[in-house]
C-alpha positions in Angstrom: 89.8 97.4 76.7 90.6 93.9 77.5 89.1 91.8 74.8 88.3 89.0 77.4 90.5 86.1 75.6 89.4 87.1 72.1 91.9 86.8 69.2 91.9 85.8 65.8 95.0 83.9 66.1 94.5 79.9 65.9 97.0 77.1 66.2 95.8 74.0 64.0 97.2 70.4 63.4 98.1 71.6 59.8 98.3 75.2 60.4 99.0 78.4 62.1 97.2 82.2 61.9 99.7 84.5 64.3 98.2 88.0 64.3 100.0 91.0 66.1 97.6 91.2 69.1 99.4 88.1 70.5 103.1 88.5 69.2 105.3 88.0 72.0 108.8 89.5 71.9 112.1 88.2 73.0 115.7 88.7 72.1 117.5 85.5 70.6 121.1 84.6 71.5 123.7 86.9 69.7 121.3 90.0 69.3 122.1 93.4 70.3 119.5 95.9 70.5 117.2 93.6 68.7 113.9 91.6 69.8 112.5 88.5 67.7 108.7 87.8 67.2 109.4 84.1 66.6 106.5 83.4 63.9 107.4 79.7 63.4 109.8 77.2 64.2 110.4 73.5 64.6 108.6 73.1 67.9 105.6 74.1 66.2 106.1 71.5 63.2 107.5 73.4 60.6 111.2 72.1 59.2 112.2 75.9 59.2 112.0 79.2 61.4 110.7 82.4 60.7 111.1 85.6 62.6 110.6 89.4 62.3 113.8 91.2 64.1 112.8 94.4 65.2 116.0 96.2 65.6 117.0 99.6 67.3 119.4 102.2 65.8 122.8 100.3 66.2 121.0 96.8 66.5 122.7 93.6 65.1 121.1 89.8 64.5 123.1 87.1 66.1 125.4 84.6 63.9 123.7 81.2 62.5 125.0 78.2 60.7 121.7 77.9 58.8 121.3 79.4 55.4 119.4 82.6 56.2 117.3 84.9 54.2 116.6 88.6 55.0 113.4 91.0 53.6 113.6 94.5 55.1 110.0 95.6 55.5 111.0 98.9 57.0 114.2 101.0 57.8 117.4 100.9 56.7 120.3 98.1 57.5 123.9 97.1 56.3 124.8 93.8 55.3 128.7 93.3 55.8 129.4 90.2 54.0 132.5 88.6 51.9 134.1 91.9 52.9 131.8 94.3 51.3 128.8 96.5 53.0 125.6 96.3 51.2 123.1 98.9 52.2 119.4 97.6 52.3 116.1 99.4 52.0 112.5 98.0 52.4 111.9 95.7 49.8 115.8 94.9 50.0 116.7 91.4 50.6 119.4 88.8 51.0 120.4 85.3 50.5 122.8 83.7 52.8 124.5 79.9 52.5 124.9 78.0 55.4 128.0 79.2 57.8 128.4 82.5 55.7 129.8 85.1 57.8 128.3 88.1 57.9 126.8 91.2 59.7 123.5 92.6 59.7 123.4 96.4 61.3 120.6 98.8 61.7 121.5 102.3 60.9 118.4 103.4 62.1 115.5 101.6 63.4 114.2 98.7 61.2 112.2 95.9 61.0 113.5 92.5 59.0 111.9 89.2 58.2 114.1 86.4 58.7 113.9 83.0 57.5 116.5 80.2 58.1 116.5 76.7 57.4 119.2 73.6 57.8 120.2 73.2 54.4 119.6 69.9 52.3 122.2 69.5 49.8 121.7 67.7 46.4 124.9 65.7 44.9 124.1 66.8 41.4 123.8 70.7 42.4 126.7 73.3 43.1 126.0 75.1 46.6 124.3 78.2 46.5 126.1 81.6 47.1 125.4 84.7 48.3 122.7 87.0 46.7 121.3 90.2 47.2 118.7 92.0 45.8 115.7 94.3 45.4 112.2 93.5 45.1 111.5 96.3 42.4 114.3 95.1 40.4 112.6 91.6 40.1 110.2 91.3 36.3 106.6 90.2 38.0 104.9 87.3 36.0 101.4 86.7 36.0 100.2 83.4 38.1 98.5 81.0 35.5 97.7 83.9 33.1 96.1 86.0 35.3 97.3 89.7 35.1 95.7 90.6 38.6 98.1 88.1 40.6 101.7 89.1 40.0 104.5 87.0 41.5 107.9 87.9 42.0 110.8 84.9 42.7 113.2 86.5 44.9 115.6 83.3 44.5 116.6 81.6 41.3 114.8 78.7 40.1 118.0 76.7 40.2 118.4 73.2 42.2 121.2 74.6 44.4 118.5 76.1 46.6 116.3 74.1 48.6 113.6 76.7 49.1 112.1 79.7 47.7 110.7 83.3 48.6 108.6 85.4 46.5 106.0 88.0 47.0 102.5 87.9 45.4 100.4 91.0 44.9 96.7 90.5 44.2 94.5 93.3 42.8 91.3 93.9 44.9 88.7 90.9 44.0 91.5 88.9 42.5 91.8 85.2 43.8 93.8 81.9 43.5 92.2 80.0 40.8 92.2 76.8 42.9 92.2 75.5 46.6 95.7 74.1 46.7 97.0 70.7 48.2 100.5 70.0 48.1 103.6 68.7 49.9 105.4 72.1 50.0 104.8 74.0 53.4 104.7 77.7 53.7 105.5 80.6 55.8 103.5 83.8 54.8 103.8 87.1 56.3 101.0 89.6 55.1 102.7 92.7 53.7 99.7 95.3 52.6 95.9 95.0 52.1 94.1 92.0 53.1 91.1 89.2 52.3 90.5 85.9 53.2 92.3 82.8 53.5 91.0 79.4 53.6 93.3 77.1 55.8 92.1 73.3 56.0 88.6 73.6 56.5 88.6 77.1 58.2 87.9 80.7 56.6 90.3 83.4 58.1 90.0 87.4 57.7 94.0 88.2 57.1 95.2 91.7 56.8 98.5 93.3 56.9 100.6 92.2 59.6 99.4 88.7 59.8 101.6 85.8 60.0 100.7 82.1 58.2 102.3 78.8 58.6 100.9 76.3 56.3 102.0 72.6 56.9 102.4 70.0 54.1 99.0 68.9 52.4 97.3 71.8 54.3 94.3 72.8 51.8 94.8 76.5 51.1 93.4 79.3 49.1 93.4 82.9 49.1 91.1 86.2 47.7 91.8 89.7 48.2 89.1 91.9 49.4 88.8 95.9 50.2 90.1 98.8 47.6 93.7 98.3 47.8 95.9 95.8 46.6 97.0 92.7 49.1 100.3 91.5 49.1 102.6 88.9 51.0 106.1 87.4 51.3 105.6 83.6 51.0 108.5 81.0 51.5 108.4 77.0 50.4 110.3 74.4 50.7 110.9 72.8 47.0 113.9 71.2 44.7 114.1 68.2 47.1 112.7 64.8 47.3 109.9 64.1 49.8 112.2 61.3 51.3 115.1 63.9 51.6 
């Protein structure tokens, strides 16, 4: 039934909530047997682009000159880079420095979260290198000592990287201990469960499949609701001076 124009999606000055009922799919240049749901890009005020790539069996992504981060949501893909092919299953991820020649191939239907950002060099840091891993192999840490809120850092805490990607898992009823306001921006994809997100002066119910962009200095807070843990994949820019 038509919902008469109703949606949970909203686009505000300092944040965006993008819900599946409003997703528009289109192929990006170079894709084969693949379509993209672009969640945020510089056109929306962000300094990065994030999209979900939906690949048919045999599908591939297009090339990019930007640095690229891949996180497999569903299905199986093969990443060929630096002369080797790496199978990636759900929870598998890869970081590719700018200009890295590579090929992502779907051995069966798959969905992949893709983050792309122009690299900001730091004179005293060596350039980052290709990194391939799996979330399950990353040890979790309790955020601010709260065992009900576990963080897995998928990229090294190293100044060569100008962004970070983490997963955060909340037990039912767990919440951030404070409303955060900071210079970093976020791209957040809800993976499991749901809860309530405060963005600016608004409070939004969110659930698996939703995407959130938070601009710099957007007040933000999350609390998990329901009977299952809530989990999301979150991007932030860091390790660079605000004037960079």
